[in-house]
N, C-alpha and C positions, 0 to 999 in steps of 0.2 A: 707049553707055548704053542705047539702046533694045533692043540686042540681049539685054543682060543682064535687062532687065525682062521680055522675052518668054521667055526661058529659064527665069525664076523662075515665070512664069505657067504654064509647061508642067509644073511640079510640081503633082501633084492636089491636095496638101493647101493649096497656097497659092491655087490657082485657085479652089477651091471654099469656102474659109475655114470649116472646120468648127469652128474654135476660137471659143468665145464670149467669151473675155477677151483684151484686146488684148496683154497681156504674153506670153500663150501663143502668139498669132498672130505676135508679133515674134520669138519664139524659133524658131518653124517657118520663118519667112523666113530667118532668120539660118543654120539648119541647112541649108536649101536652097542659100543662097549659098555656104556652105563647101563643100558637096558638088559644086556647080557649078565652084567654083574648083580643087578637087582633081582634078577630072574633065579640066580642060584643061590 
């Protein structure tokens, strides 16, 4: 679990949280998680 969170934080959009709205941020995290899952 900790490795997954660390990998998500390596995504620039997730780490800096450019998104103002919670639902947009949730979508960004979801896309980052899907990309992480497909990469491994």
